[in-house]
OpenMM code with the backbone's topology and positions (N, CA, C; nanometers):
from openmm import Vec3, app, unit

residues = "UNK UNK UNK UNK UNK UNK UNK UNK UNK UNK UNK UNK UNK UNK UNK UNK UNK UNK UNK UNK UNK UNK UNK UNK UNK UNK UNK UNK UNK UNK UNK UNK UNK UNK UNK UNK UNK UNK UNK UNK UNK UNK UNK UNK UNK UNK UNK UNK UNK UNK UNK UNK UNK UNK UNK UNK UNK UNK UNK UNK UNK UNK UNK UNK UNK UNK UNK UNK UNK UNK UNK UNK UNK UNK UNK UNK UNK UNK UNK UNK UNK UNK UNK UNK UNK UNK UNK UNK UNK UNK UNK UNK UNK UNK UNK UNK UNK UNK UNK UNK UNK UNK UNK UNK UNK UNK UNK UNK UNK UNK UNK UNK UNK UNK UNK UNK UNK UNK UNK UNK UNK UNK UNK UNK UNK UNK UNK UNK UNK UNK UNK UNK UNK UNK UNK UNK UNK UNK UNK UNK UNK UNK UNK UNK UNK UNK UNK UNK UNK UNK UNK UNK UNK UNK UNK UNK UNK UNK UNK UNK UNK UNK UNK UNK UNK UNK UNK UNK UNK UNK UNK UNK UNK".split()
positions = [
    Vec3(0.0746, 4.3714, 1.7985),
    Vec3(0.1311, 4.2972, 1.6905),
    Vec3(0.2455, 4.2077, 1.7370),
    Vec3(0.3318, 4.2573, 1.8211),
    Vec3(0.4451, 4.1807, 1.8646),
    Vec3(0.4069, 4.0639, 1.9559),
    Vec3(0.2963, 4.0798, 2.0289),
    Vec3(0.2529, 3.9731, 2.1219),
    Vec3(0.1592, 3.8710, 2.0600),
    Vec3(0.1323, 3.8859, 1.9311),
    Vec3(0.0389, 3.7894, 1.8682),
    Vec3(0.1041, 3.6521, 1.8631),
    Vec3(0.0233, 3.5518, 1.8872),
    Vec3(0.0750, 3.4171, 1.8855),
    Vec3(0.0534, 3.3599, 1.7443),
    Vec3(0.1535, 3.2935, 1.6953),
    Vec3(0.1413, 3.2265, 1.5673),
    Vec3(0.0796, 3.0896, 1.5906),
    Vec3(-0.0059, 3.0461, 1.4964),
    Vec3(-0.0658, 2.9124, 1.5155),
    Vec3(0.0433, 2.8073, 1.5083),
    Vec3(0.0218, 2.7061, 1.5932),
    Vec3(0.1195, 2.5976, 1.5979),
    Vec3(0.1099, 2.5111, 1.4691),
    Vec3(0.2180, 2.4945, 1.4081),
    Vec3(0.2262, 2.4079, 1.2863),
    Vec3(0.3191, 2.2936, 1.3109),
    Vec3(0.2683, 2.1781, 1.2849),
    Vec3(0.3500, 2.0582, 1.2979),
    Vec3(0.4514, 2.0535, 1.1865),
    Vec3(0.5750, 2.0218, 1.2174),
    Vec3(0.6699, 2.0072, 1.1067),
    Vec3(0.6336, 1.8879, 1.0186),
    Vec3(0.6468, 1.9069, 0.8901),
    Vec3(0.6097, 1.8025, 0.7952),
    Vec3(0.7090, 1.6875, 0.8085),
    Vec3(0.6518, 1.5663, 0.8129),
    Vec3(0.7447, 1.4532, 0.8110),
    Vec3(0.7910, 1.4278, 0.6707),
    Vec3(0.9165, 1.3872, 0.6533),
    Vec3(0.9673, 1.3648, 0.5201),
    Vec3(0.8947, 1.2511, 0.4494),
    Vec3(0.8714, 1.2719, 0.3199),
    Vec3(0.7996, 1.1681, 0.2419),
    Vec3(0.8919, 1.0494, 0.2188),
    Vec3(0.8315, 0.9308, 0.2192),
    Vec3(0.9091, 0.8088, 0.1958),
    Vec3(0.9501, 0.7988, 0.0496),
    Vec3(0.8627, 0.8412, -0.0390),
    Vec3(0.8880, 0.8318, -0.1842),
    Vec3(0.8806, 0.9691, -0.2490),
    Vec3(0.9641, 0.9852, -0.3511),
    Vec3(0.9484, 1.1010, -0.4410),
    Vec3(0.8581, 1.0544, -0.5546),
    Vec3(0.7813, 1.1487, -0.6135),
    Vec3(0.6943, 1.1092, -0.7211),
    Vec3(0.7116, 1.2011, -0.8431),
    Vec3(0.6879, 1.1438, -0.9621),
    Vec3(0.6963, 1.2170, -1.0864),
    Vec3(0.5706, 1.1845, -1.1671),
    Vec3(0.5051, 1.2907, -1.2161),
    Vec3(0.3904, 1.2707, -1.3039),
    Vec3(0.4445, 1.2514, -1.4460),
    Vec3(0.4268, 1.1328, -1.4991),
    Vec3(0.4827, 1.0980, -1.6300),
    Vec3(0.3920, 1.1531, -1.7376),
    Vec3(0.2620, 1.1364, -1.7278),
    Vec3(0.1753, 1.1904, -1.8289),
    Vec3(0.0366, 1.2188, -1.7720),
    Vec3(-0.0283, 1.3144, -1.8368),
    Vec3(-0.1678, 1.3459, -1.8044),
    Vec3(-0.2416, 1.3490, -1.9384),
    Vec3(-0.3425, 1.2665, -1.9489),
    Vec3(-0.4244, 1.2610, -2.0746),
    Vec3(-0.5658, 1.3106, -2.0469),
    Vec3(-0.6181, 1.3841, -2.1426),
    Vec3(-0.7600, 1.4221, -2.1312),
    Vec3(-0.8374, 1.3158, -2.2101),
    Vec3(-0.9261, 1.2478, -2.1418),
    Vec3(-1.0049, 1.1418, -2.2044),
    Vec3(-1.1518, 1.1871, -2.2014),
    Vec3(-1.2286, 1.1359, -2.2926),
    Vec3(-1.3703, 1.1703, -2.3003),
    Vec3(-1.4604, 1.0513, -2.3212),
    Vec3(-1.5787, 1.0641, -2.2683),
    Vec3(-1.6816, 0.9632, -2.2885),
    Vec3(-1.7999, 1.0339, -2.3518),
    Vec3(-1.8466, 0.9786, -2.4594),
    Vec3(-1.9591, 1.0408, -2.5285),
    Vec3(-2.0890, 0.9907, -2.4659),
    Vec3(-2.1677, 1.0841, -2.4170),
    Vec3(-2.2997, 1.0508, -2.3579),
    Vec3(-2.4063, 1.1256, -2.4359),
    Vec3(-2.5318, 1.1047, -2.3960),
    Vec3(-2.6412, 1.1650, -2.4718),
    Vec3(-2.6312, 1.3160, -2.4811),
    Vec3(-2.5828, 1.3810, -2.3806),
    Vec3(-2.5741, 1.5267, -2.3793),
    Vec3(-2.4463, 1.5792, -2.4432),
    Vec3(-2.3569, 1.4949, -2.4856),
    Vec3(-2.2316, 1.5422, -2.5450),
    Vec3(-2.1128, 1.4611, -2.4903),
    Vec3(-1.9996, 1.5274, -2.4845),
    Vec3(-1.8792, 1.4552, -2.4342),
    Vec3(-1.8544, 1.4921, -2.2885),
    Vec3(-1.8194, 1.3907, -2.2102),
    Vec3(-1.7851, 1.4119, -2.0702),
    Vec3(-1.6329, 1.3994, -2.0553),
    Vec3(-1.5641, 1.5063, -2.0249),
    Vec3(-1.4179, 1.5093, -2.0146),
    Vec3(-1.3729, 1.4677, -1.8776),
    Vec3(-1.2686, 1.3869, -1.8762),
    Vec3(-1.2004, 1.3477, -1.7499),
    Vec3(-1.0493, 1.3493, -1.7763),
    Vec3(-0.9713, 1.3295, -1.6745),
    Vec3(-0.8258, 1.3311, -1.6864),
    Vec3(-0.7697, 1.1998, -1.6311),
    Vec3(-0.6726, 1.1431, -1.7063),
    Vec3(-0.6046, 1.0209, -1.6639),
    Vec3(-0.4601, 1.0574, -1.6358),
    Vec3(-0.4111, 1.0219, -1.5194),
    Vec3(-0.2719, 1.0550, -1.4798),
    Vec3(-0.1915, 0.9275, -1.4589),
    Vec3(-0.0651, 0.9326, -1.4981),
    Vec3(0.0290, 0.8255, -1.4775),
    Vec3(0.1419, 0.8769, -1.3901),
    Vec3(0.1599, 0.8164, -1.2728),
    Vec3(0.2590, 0.8629, -1.1736),
    Vec3(0.3556, 0.7508, -1.1408),
    Vec3(0.4855, 0.7845, -1.1308),
    Vec3(0.5845, 0.6897, -1.0901),
    Vec3(0.6451, 0.7418, -0.9573),
    Vec3(0.6656, 0.6499, -0.8624),
    Vec3(0.7246, 0.6883, -0.7334),
    Vec3(0.8496, 0.6063, -0.7078),
    Vec3(0.9440, 0.6578, -0.6289),
    Vec3(1.0627, 0.5833, -0.5961),
    Vec3(1.1327, 0.6488, -0.4753),
    Vec3(1.2204, 0.5708, -0.4137),
    Vec3(1.2969, 0.6213, -0.2971),
    Vec3(1.4436, 0.6427, -0.3250),
    Vec3(1.4874, 0.6277, -0.4476),
    Vec3(1.6271, 0.6438, -0.4914),
    Vec3(1.7167, 0.5418, -0.4241),
    Vec3(1.6595, 0.4352, -0.3707),
    Vec3(1.7383, 0.3304, -0.3051),
    Vec3(1.7006, 0.1908, -0.3570),
    Vec3(1.6371, 0.1838, -0.4720),
    Vec3(1.6058, 0.0541, -0.5311),
    Vec3(1.4588, 0.0179, -0.5248),
    Vec3(1.3733, 0.1020, -0.4659),
    Vec3(1.2308, 0.0701, -0.4632),
    Vec3(1.1578, 0.1677, -0.5552),
    Vec3(1.0704, 0.1139, -0.6417),
    Vec3(0.9992, 0.1973, -0.7381),
    Vec3(0.8550, 0.1380, -0.7549),
    Vec3(0.7625, 0.2234, -0.7963),
    Vec3(0.6282, 0.1784, -0.8204),
    Vec3(0.5572, 0.2780, -0.9146),
    Vec3(0.4460, 0.2376, -0.9675),
    Vec3(0.3726, 0.3233, -1.0562),
    Vec3(0.2218, 0.3035, -1.0336),
    Vec3(0.1454, 0.4050, -1.0791),
    Vec3(0.0016, 0.3916, -1.0664),
    Vec3(-0.0692, 0.4856, -1.1662),
    Vec3(-0.1923, 0.4500, -1.1949),
    Vec3(-0.2738, 0.5289, -1.2855),
    Vec3(-0.4004, 0.5660, -1.2115),
    Vec3(-0.4485, 0.6924, -1.2376),
    Vec3(-0.5686, 0.7349, -1.1751),
    Vec3(-0.6498, 0.8211, -1.2727),
    Vec3(-0.7800, 0.8207, -1.2568),
    Vec3(-0.8664, 0.8941, -1.3465),
    Vec3(-0.9679, 0.9707, -1.2620),
    Vec3(-0.9875, 1.0990, -1.2951),
    Vec3(-1.0865, 1.1828, -1.2224),
    Vec3(-1.1294, 1.2978, -1.3086),
    Vec3(-1.2287, 1.3722, -1.2606),
    Vec3(-1.2807, 1.4861, -1.3331),
    Vec3(-1.1846, 1.6058, -1.3280),
    Vec3(-1.0998, 1.6104, -1.2279),
    Vec3(-1.0012, 1.7207, -1.2141),
    Vec3(-0.8628, 1.6621, -1.2065),
    Vec3(-0.7623, 1.7361, -1.2580),
    Vec3(-0.6249, 1.6887, -1.2644),
    Vec3(-0.5662, 1.6551, -1.1265),
    Vec3(-0.5768, 1.7442, -1.0234),
    Vec3(-0.5192, 1.7094, -0.8959),
    Vec3(-0.5743, 1.5798, -0.8366),
    Vec3(-0.7051, 1.5567, -0.8545),
    Vec3(-0.7667, 1.4340, -0.8010),
    Vec3(-0.7102, 1.3127, -0.8752),
    Vec3(-0.6880, 1.3230, -1.0051),
    Vec3(-0.6343, 1.2127, -1.0831),
    Vec3(-0.4920, 1.1795, -1.0355),
    Vec3(-0.4117, 1.2846, -1.0104),
    Vec3(-0.2743, 1.2691, -0.9678),
    Vec3(-0.2745, 1.2016, -0.8288),
    Vec3(-0.3629, 1.2458, -0.7390),
    Vec3(-0.3694, 1.1860, -0.6063),
    Vec3(-0.4072, 1.0389, -0.6124),
    Vec3(-0.5028, 1.0073, -0.6974),
    Vec3(-0.5459, 0.8641, -0.7129),
    Vec3(-0.4305, 0.7837, -0.7681),
    Vec3(-0.3582, 0.8394, -0.8679),
    Vec3(-0.2473, 0.7664, -0.9273),
    Vec3(-0.1358, 0.7451, -0.8259),
    Vec3(-0.1086, 0.8461, -0.7415),
    Vec3(-0.0067, 0.8299, -0.6378),
    Vec3(-0.0447, 0.7263, -0.5367),
    Vec3(-0.1715, 0.7230, -0.4976),
    Vec3(-0.2181, 0.6200, -0.4033),
    Vec3(-0.2015, 0.4797, -0.4674),
    Vec3(-0.2341, 0.4641, -0.5949),
    Vec3(-0.2185, 0.3375, -0.6602),
    Vec3(-0.0735, 0.2996, -0.6714),
    Vec3(0.0138, 0.3982, -0.6940),
    Vec3(0.1572, 0.3697, -0.7040),
    Vec3(0.2176, 0.3194, -0.5743),
    Vec3(0.1664, 0.3756, -0.4615),
    Vec3(0.2145, 0.3276, -0.3311),
    Vec3(0.1794, 0.1824, -0.3066),
    Vec3(0.0739, 0.1313, -0.3736),
    Vec3(0.0378, -0.0089, -0.3548),
    Vec3(0.1147, -0.1010, -0.4479),
    Vec3(0.1849, -0.0456, -0.5481),
    Vec3(0.2532, -0.1287, -0.6502),
    Vec3(0.4051, -0.1148, -0.6374),
    Vec3(0.4580, -0.0918, -0.5206),
    Vec3(0.6024, -0.0712, -0.5061),
    Vec3(0.6726, -0.2081, -0.5043),
    Vec3(0.7873, -0.2149, -0.5727),
    Vec3(0.8713, -0.3371, -0.5715),
    Vec3(1.0168, -0.2987, -0.5660),
    Vec3(1.1025, -0.3922, -0.5305),
    Vec3(1.2464, -0.3673, -0.5197),
    Vec3(1.3160, -0.4065, -0.6506),
    Vec3(1.4076, -0.3240, -0.6961),
    Vec3(1.4840, -0.3466, -0.8169),
    Vec3(1.6190, -0.4055, -0.7770),
    Vec3(1.6634, -0.5087, -0.8457),
    Vec3(1.7952, -0.5687, -0.8189),
    Vec3(1.9038, -0.4818, -0.8831),
    Vec3(1.9933, -0.4311, -0.8011),
    Vec3(2.1019, -0.3450, -0.8517),
    Vec3(2.2336, -0.3994, -0.8058),
    Vec3(2.3422, -0.3638, -0.8783),
    Vec3(2.4782, -0.4107, -0.8413),
    Vec3(2.5703, -0.2898, -0.8324),
    Vec3(2.6977, -0.3154, -0.7898),
    Vec3(2.7998, -0.2094, -0.7765),
    Vec3(2.7547, -0.0966, -0.6875),
    Vec3(2.7188, -0.1285, -0.5614),
    Vec3(2.6698, -0.0293, -0.4677),
    Vec3(2.5469, 0.0504, -0.5186),
    Vec3(2.4525, -0.0249, -0.5717),
    Vec3(2.3282, 0.0329, -0.6286),
    Vec3(2.3529, 0.1347, -0.7352),
    Vec3(2.4579, 0.1068, -0.8186),
    Vec3(2.4958, 0.2026, -0.9233),
    Vec3(2.4287, 0.1682, -1.0572),
    Vec3(2.4200, 0.0417, -1.0909),
    Vec3(2.3711, 0.0015, -1.2223),
    Vec3(2.2909, -0.1288, -1.2166),
    Vec3(2.2399, -0.1692, -1.3298),
    Vec3(2.1663, -0.2960, -1.3376),
    Vec3(2.2632, -0.4117, -1.3586),
    Vec3(2.2240, -0.5328, -1.3211),
    Vec3(2.3211, -0.6450, -1.3262),
    Vec3(2.3488, -0.6971, -1.4683),
    Vec3(2.2536, -0.6869, -1.5587),
    Vec3(2.2723, -0.7403, -1.6922),
    Vec3(2.1775, -0.6732, -1.7898),
    Vec3(2.1971, -0.7012, -1.9206),
    Vec3(2.1079, -0.6469, -2.0244),
    Vec3(1.9736, -0.7171, -2.0106),
    Vec3(1.8691, -0.6357, -2.0253),
    Vec3(1.7324, -0.6902, -2.0151),
    Vec3(1.6421, -0.6182, -2.1149),
    Vec3(1.5455, -0.6967, -2.1660),
    Vec3(1.4478, -0.6438, -2.2614),
    Vec3(1.3104, -0.6610, -2.2004),
    Vec3(1.2411, -0.5487, -2.1803),
    Vec3(1.1071, -0.5542, -2.1282),
    Vec3(1.0072, -0.5201, -2.2376),
    Vec3(0.8929, -0.5923, -2.2416),
    Vec3(0.7969, -0.5696, -2.3456),
    Vec3(0.6564, -0.5472, -2.2870),
    Vec3(0.5820, -0.4599, -2.3517),
    Vec3(0.4434, -0.4418, -2.3192),
    Vec3(0.3749, -0.3802, -2.4413),
    Vec3(0.2738, -0.4452, -2.4897),
    Vec3(0.2072, -0.3985, -2.6097),
    Vec3(0.3054, -0.3881, -2.7251),
    Vec3(0.3082, -0.2764, -2.7951),
    Vec3(0.3998, -0.2565, -2.9073),
    Vec3(0.5284, -0.1879, -2.8644),
    Vec3(0.5502, -0.1748, -2.7323),
    Vec3(0.6705, -0.1083, -2.6809),
    Vec3(0.7651, -0.2122, -2.6250),
    Vec3(0.8950, -0.1886, -2.6522),
    Vec3(0.9980, -0.2681, -2.5932),
    Vec3(1.1033, -0.1721, -2.5378),
    Vec3(1.1598, -0.2011, -2.4224),
    Vec3(1.2610, -0.1203, -2.3592),
    Vec3(1.3802, -0.2060, -2.3256),
    Vec3(1.4991, -0.1694, -2.3810),
    Vec3(1.6205, -0.2398, -2.3537),
    Vec3(1.7007, -0.1609, -2.2495),
    Vec3(1.7476, -0.2276, -2.1430),
    Vec3(1.8326, -0.1688, -2.0400),
    Vec3(1.9656, -0.2403, -2.0384),
    Vec3(2.0761, -0.1673, -2.0399),
    Vec3(2.2086, -0.2254, -2.0365),
    Vec3(2.2901, -0.1643, -1.9252),
    Vec3(2.3741, -0.2400, -1.8563),
    Vec3(2.4613, -0.1802, -1.7550),
    Vec3(2.5644, -0.0909, -1.8233),
    Vec3(2.6118, 0.0084, -1.7501),
    Vec3(2.7082, 0.1045, -1.8073),
    Vec3(2.8224, 0.1249, -1.7107),
    Vec3(2.9330, 0.1779, -1.7653),
    Vec3(3.0533, 0.2016, -1.6863),
    Vec3(3.0275, 0.3189, -1.5882),
    Vec3(3.1051, 0.3223, -1.4802),
    Vec3(3.0895, 0.4345, -1.3847),
    Vec3(3.1071, 0.5683, -1.4519),
    Vec3(3.0249, 0.6621, -1.4218),
    Vec3(3.0338, 0.7985, -1.4775),
    Vec3(2.9567, 0.8176, -1.6067),
    Vec3(2.8920, 0.7123, -1.6546),
    Vec3(2.8158, 0.7230, -1.7827),
    Vec3(2.6910, 0.8065, -1.7630),
    Vec3(2.6227, 0.7887, -1.6499),
    Vec3(2.4980, 0.8565, -1.6246),
    Vec3(2.3801, 0.7798, -1.6748),
    Vec3(2.2642, 0.8352, -1.6655),
    Vec3(2.1394, 0.7707, -1.7130),
    Vec3(2.1174, 0.8179, -1.8551),
    Vec3(2.1404, 0.7273, -1.9500),
    Vec3(2.1155, 0.7554, -2.0889),
    Vec3(1.9791, 0.7030, -2.1249),
    Vec3(1.8802, 0.7902, -2.1016),
    Vec3(1.7413, 0.7512, -2.1248),
    Vec3(1.6631, 0.8782, -2.1381),
    Vec3(1.5429, 0.8655, -2.1901),
    Vec3(1.4591, 0.9817, -2.2078),
    Vec3(1.3151, 0.9551, -2.1579),
    Vec3(1.2450, 1.0619, -2.1282),
    Vec3(1.1034, 1.0523, -2.0962),
    Vec3(1.0729, 0.9699, -1.9762),
    Vec3(0.9812, 0.8751, -1.9961),
    Vec3(0.9292, 0.7925, -1.8877),
    Vec3(1.0400, 0.6991, -1.8350),
    Vec3(1.1249, 0.6486, -1.9220),
    Vec3(1.2314, 0.5553, -1.8795),
    Vec3(1.3262, 0.6291, -1.7838),
    Vec3(1.3638, 0.7506, -1.8139),
    Vec3(1.4558, 0.8282, -1.7275),
    Vec3(1.3927, 0.8503, -1.5921),
    Vec3(1.2656, 0.8836, -1.5868),
    Vec3(1.1970, 0.9082, -1.4579),
    Vec3(1.2045, 0.7833, -1.3708),
    Vec3(1.1742, 0.6682, -1.4260),
    Vec3(1.1729, 0.5448, -1.3503),
    Vec3(1.3128, 0.5098, -1.3015),
    Vec3(1.4120, 0.5164, -1.3870),
    Vec3(1.5480, 0.4796, -1.3512),
    Vec3(1.6059, 0.5722, -1.2452),
    Vec3(1.5781, 0.7022, -1.2564),
    Vec3(1.6301, 0.7967, -1.1540),
    Vec3(1.5587, 0.7751, -1.0205),
    Vec3(1.4294, 0.7493, -1.0197),
    Vec3(1.3595, 0.7260, -0.8966),
    Vec3(1.3996, 0.5943, -0.8313),
    Vec3(1.4462, 0.5004, -0.9133),
    Vec3(1.4933, 0.3735, -0.8576),
    Vec3(1.6322, 0.3869, -0.7985),
    Vec3(1.7016, 0.4974, -0.8303),
    Vec3(1.8344, 0.5191, -0.7763),
    Vec3(1.9448, 0.4666, -0.8658),
    Vec3(1.9172, 0.4366, -0.9878),
    Vec3(2.0190, 0.3876, -1.0813),
    Vec3(2.0953, 0.5070, -1.1383),
    Vec3(2.2295, 0.5010, -1.1305),
    Vec3(2.3107, 0.6138, -1.1747),
    Vec3(2.3726, 0.5967, -1.3120),
    Vec3(2.4044, 0.4712, -1.3499),
    Vec3(2.4711, 0.4448, -1.4760),
    Vec3(2.3979, 0.3366, -1.5502),
    Vec3(2.3331, 0.3720, -1.6626),
    Vec3(2.2600, 0.2733, -1.7411),
    Vec3(2.2391, 0.3283, -1.8827),
    Vec3(2.2343, 0.2388, -1.9788),
    Vec3(2.1981, 0.2728, -2.1161),
    Vec3(2.0621, 0.2163, -2.1487),
    Vec3(1.9800, 0.2887, -2.2209),
    Vec3(1.8454, 0.2372, -2.2509),
    Vec3(1.8090, 0.2699, -2.3947),
    Vec3(1.7161, 0.1937, -2.4467),
    Vec3(1.6641, 0.2178, -2.5794),
    Vec3(1.5196, 0.1787, -2.5857),
    Vec3(1.4312, 0.2673, -2.6320),
    Vec3(1.2914, 0.2341, -2.6495),
    Vec3(1.2728, 0.1902, -2.7948),
    Vec3(1.2159, 0.0725, -2.8152),
    Vec3(1.1949, 0.0183, -2.9469),
    Vec3(1.0437, 0.0042, -2.9690),
    Vec3(0.9970, 0.0506, -3.0827),
    Vec3(0.8534, 0.0399, -3.1100),
    Vec3(0.7774, 0.1612, -3.0597),
    Vec3(0.6568, 0.1379, -3.0115),
    Vec3(0.5704, 0.2432, -2.9708),
    Vec3(0.6270, 0.3246, -2.8510),
    Vec3(0.6106, 0.4548, -2.8538),
    Vec3(0.6618, 0.5379, -2.7478),
    Vec3(0.5485, 0.5935, -2.6584),
    Vec3(0.4339, 0.5266, -2.6601),
    Vec3(0.3264, 0.5657, -2.5739),
    Vec3(0.3695, 0.5570, -2.4282),
    Vec3(0.3534, 0.6672, -2.3498),
    Vec3(0.4101, 0.6633, -2.2132),
    Vec3(0.3614, 0.5478, -2.1267),
    Vec3(0.2332, 0.5120, -2.1326),
    Vec3(0.1842, 0.4036, -2.0493),
    Vec3(0.2558, 0.2706, -2.0862),
    Vec3(0.2659, 0.2424, -2.2138),
    Vec3(0.3318, 0.1156, -2.2544),
    Vec3(0.4789, 0.1178, -2.2243),
    Vec3(0.5445, 0.2330, -2.2377),
    Vec3(0.6895, 0.2447, -2.2082),
    Vec3(0.7131, 0.2228, -2.0587),
    Vec3(0.6262, 0.2741, -1.9738),
    Vec3(0.6395, 0.2536, -1.8293),
    Vec3(0.6277, 0.1071, -1.7960),
    Vec3(0.5249, 0.0416, -1.8473),
    Vec3(0.5039, -0.1012, -1.8218),
    Vec3(0.6239, -0.1815, -1.8752),
    Vec3(0.6742, -0.1515, -1.9934),
    Vec3(0.7888, -0.2240, -2.0511),
    Vec3(0.9146, -0.2038, -1.9654),
    Vec3(0.9362, -0.0820, -1.9182),
    Vec3(1.0537, -0.0528, -1.8335),
    Vec3(1.0477, -0.1350, -1.7038),
    Vec3(0.9286, -0.1337, -1.6432),
    Vec3(0.9117, -0.2061, -1.5181),
    Vec3(0.9274, -0.3561, -1.5435),
    Vec3(0.8824, -0.4072, -1.6575),
    Vec3(0.9003, -0.5445, -1.6936),
    Vec3(1.0477, -0.5808, -1.7026),
    Vec3(1.1242, -0.4931, -1.7631),
    Vec3(1.2681, -0.5136, -1.7711),
    Vec3(1.3372, -0.5127, -1.6342),
    Vec3(1.2932, -0.4190, -1.5484),
    Vec3(1.3541, -0.4121, -1.4134),
    Vec3(1.3130, -0.5323, -1.3281),
    Vec3(1.1912, -0.5813, -1.3451),
    Vec3(1.1488, -0.6990, -1.2681),
    Vec3(1.2215, -0.8249, -1.3097),
    Vec3(1.2717, -0.8292, -1.4345),
    Vec3(1.3405, -0.9473, -1.4853),
    Vec3(1.4889, -0.9534, -1.4427),
    Vec3(1.5365, -0.8516, -1.3736),
    Vec3(1.6764, -0.8459, -1.3333),
    Vec3(1.7096, -0.9513, -1.2260),
    Vec3(1.8175, -1.0201, -1.2422),
    Vec3(1.8627, -1.1212, -1.1474),
    Vec3(2.0141, -1.1018, -1.1215),
    Vec3(2.0554, -1.0978, -0.9964),
    Vec3(2.1944, -1.0886, -0.9648),
    Vec3(2.2560, -1.2279, -0.9710),
    Vec3(2.3887, -1.2345, -0.9672),
    Vec3(2.4583, -1.3654, -0.9719),
    Vec3(2.4200, -1.4491, -0.8520),
    Vec3(2.4064, -1.3863, -0.7366),
    Vec3(2.3664, -1.4582, -0.6148),
    Vec3(2.2278, -1.5194, -0.6297),
    Vec3(2.1342, -1.4451, -0.6910),
    Vec3(1.9977, -1.4947, -0.7130),
    Vec3(2.0011, -1.6182, -0.8033),
    Vec3(2.0776, -1.6114, -0.9129),
    Vec3(2.0835, -1.7204, -1.0083),
    Vec3(2.1467, -1.8443, -0.9449),
    Vec3(2.2543, -1.8257, -0.8630),
    Vec3(2.3186, -1.9350, -0.7962),
    Vec3(2.2229, -2.0035, -0.7018),
    Vec3(2.1498, -1.9279, -0.6248),
    Vec3(2.0540, -1.9817, -0.5274),
    Vec3(1.9434, -2.0575, -0.6012),
    Vec3(1.8958, -2.0010, -0.7135),
    Vec3(1.7898, -2.0662, -0.7894),
    Vec3(1.8334, -2.1990, -0.8450),
    Vec3(1.9594, -2.2063, -0.8863),
    Vec3(2.0120, -2.3321, -0.9468),
    Vec3(2.0739, -2.4251, -0.8468),
    Vec3(2.0843, -2.3873, -0.7198),
    Vec3(2.1506, -2.4643, -0.6157),
    Vec3(2.2934, -2.4931, -0.6510),
    Vec3(2.3673, -2.3908, -0.6951),
    Vec3(2.5119, -2.4091, -0.7228),
    Vec3(2.5839, -2.2911, -0.6584),
    Vec3(2.7167, -2.2970, -0.6634),
    Vec3(2.7988, -2.1904, -0.6057),
    Vec3(2.8053, -2.0757, -0.7033),
    Vec3(2.8342, -1.9572, -0.6506),
    Vec3(2.8394, -1.8339, -0.7325),
    Vec3(2.9483, -1.8499, -0.8405),
    Vec3(3.0594, -1.9136, -0.8064),
    Vec3(3.1698, -1.9291, -0.8996),
    Vec3(3.1300, -2.0166, -1.0188),
    Vec3(3.0329, -2.1047, -1.0004),
    Vec3(2.9893, -2.1966, -1.1114),
    Vec3(2.8913, -2.1345, -1.2075),
    Vec3(2.8378, -2.0190, -1.1730),
    Vec3(2.7374, -1.9571, -1.2626),
    Vec3(2.8056, -1.9051, -1.3888),
    Vec3(2.7501, -1.9373, -1.5022),
    Vec3(2.8062, -1.8888, -1.6295),
    Vec3(2.7212, -1.7817, -1.6879),
] * unit.nanometer
topology = app.Topology()
chain = topology.addChain("A")
for resn in residues:
    res = topology.addResidue(resn, chain)
    for name in ("N", "CA", "C"):
        topology.addAtom(name, app.Element.getBySymbol(name[0]), res)
């Protein structure tokens, strides 16, 4: 027993992104023999440093759907514009998708992430520490995720606006 060799195991390399399963839906297709059940998964990934992405996957089993959604999320990663040492968003933004609207507002240091459900998952994975949010309209997780990402993609820092307008940062109003 003491001389038995343990199999060599490679140490796991750290993952680049953390992932959160936002929702899993059971969906069905009616065929001649009855209903065919499948699962649809919505996954959000982020590195807590300003990069975030999402993906959806569908499969006959839940783990397969989550894996497909994670693979799709890795292909949809984008960078979020943050200010104050990646603490908060630069300005108020309203993102819309379908009947859902998500409002994001910058917050004072120490406020925390004032958000719920899918919005909280996205903001925390993006690395945002202080933000206020409000979901207006439909609270369907898929639409809320799209609306939140729309709001984050519309963020512009003062430097971005100045470069876009070909003026100095001090001249931006």
